[in-house]
Phi, psi and omega in degrees: 000323181292323182290323177295317177304314179300313178306315183289329170297313183296322183297308182300314185296317180294325175297316181295316178299317184292323172296316184300316183288325179297314177296314177303326183289311176300318172306314185296320186296318179291319182298326184274353175291147178290145180303145186291146181240115186269134176286132180223164167251148181216161183228128178276130179293137178226141175290131187216171177269148176234127184263098187285151175218165173237118180276143171207180177223161178184185178244140179290129176239149179280169171304309174215143175206141180207146170267121180278136182217168182262150190265335180231154178295154178170162175270128186291132176229353176202130179236116190258017180209166177248147170311133177078011191270154168272134185232159188255165186291130188076008175284139179291131179257300181232146181229120171265157183303124180231022179303311178303306179304319178295325187286322173289324172305312182295323179293316188292319180288338168298324181279345190293318180303314172306314184285321180286335177287322177296324178286332180287326181291318177294326176298322182284318179288332171295324180295330180261007175083016184271337178229163180281157178305330178294327180293318183295314178296328174295313175301317176299323180285326184291319181294316182286333172290318177297323181289323174297322179294322183289318183295328178292309182296330176289326177291332176293314181300315177293330173298323176279010170243115181261128188238161182284127187280342175201171190274149173175204181246133170275152180266220182274131177283150190244012187231152181235160182295131176087003182273144178264123185260135172272156177303135181092002174294120182295119186262308175191157179272123179239125181229137170259108184256019180292330175225130175260157181234154167217142182243127178221170176234151175232163182284148182298344177293341179261003185306324184286348180265353175245147179215159174294131180101352181288141186278153175210160176251142179241133174237132172237158190297332181296323184225081195290334185259003185248104180280142179253128183276143172207185181220151177290128179248340179200149180234122182305127179294344179243150181260140176297112188296333186268330179249346178078015190246163184233133179278135182231144172240140182229147181260141182226116172297138183241059186302304185278001174066038184269332187275150178230148179290145187092351179300134162287131182230153171253132185252134180238101177282118182284120175262171184294143183281137182257134177259161174063046183250162178255120183239123184231154168298133185304322179305342181277351187255137175260108181269118178230176176293335190261007180133181177257138181216156176224168174251119175251135188267125169243154180291136183205182180229151176283179174291350180266355180090008179274152181292133184210157173274125178254132180276135178229122180277130185233136173276133178243168172232123178259136177266250182275165176229130180225119178056235179260009173261147184226137182270113179275117183270329181209163174106341174231155172224165179303144181106335181299147171254105194257134172282134183256333179209153177089005186281350183293340186256008186264165170202172185303130179088359174290152183267138181232153181231124176290134176220167169273133169203124188258021180302315184274358179297135184277123181299151180293315175239147174298122188292148183273131177292000000 
């Protein structure tokens, strides 16, 4: 039994000793291996211009727009326009039946000469003392009542004729010849689209950055790559107490008649250009809950004395972002070499090797599926 125990101890001891020697050898081998070098792409920081903007959204409005409707009931006896036509201010568009009103007007106008002559005669007789003052007053009252009746009939006839209140383009008419219209029926939309407007809101913290006459770009979904130029025409004098925003109105020339009212639009208020700024692609920045960081490459040497790039993590402050670019306010300076890809494997003190990689380059055209 003692011999068997000795043999077992020798066997186990030799196995354990072998493993210890093997592990120690591997540790020594790993300790003597050079530090890993990670391939990265980098960009040297250069001072450039930054175009700050204020983003907003709104809806396109016409310079003037109204849906024409009738004030009184009547039958349509005349249509003086075509759908989509350009009309002038004061141009007659719809005529309702005014036969009865015109007949009453003609009858009232027929009585006017005799009524006026009677008034003149009463004034002459009163001046001679041949009639009493009451007779003259009755003649004047009859004349004024008839004149008022004529004006009322003429106003009724004018009200039954719908004219364009301003020059512009009419839409698609909603009535037909011979149709009986109730008061308030929508007849056609009329809009002056020579100049379009847009209303949008900005935070009250940006009030000091905007002013009347300031330029802006407007983008609509119908023409996504074509910015429309505009200028701020008015700023609401009061701040909305509930939301803390200010309403702004801008005018947009519609020279080619491309814009339509009701279009959803994105607005970019153009602020003064900033010079000597640090601008980086967003893929070079690590955005976390605790802040933004980048890796800067500095010159260093390996354990064998060979030159190499050493990664250093730097905390930066990012301002506005536009597209794939980010405006870095602090933390970097011109001349710094910033890692743009491959930084996920880096840490402070990591060795890096610069390589060329066009994977993150934005293509000139979008690839077709």
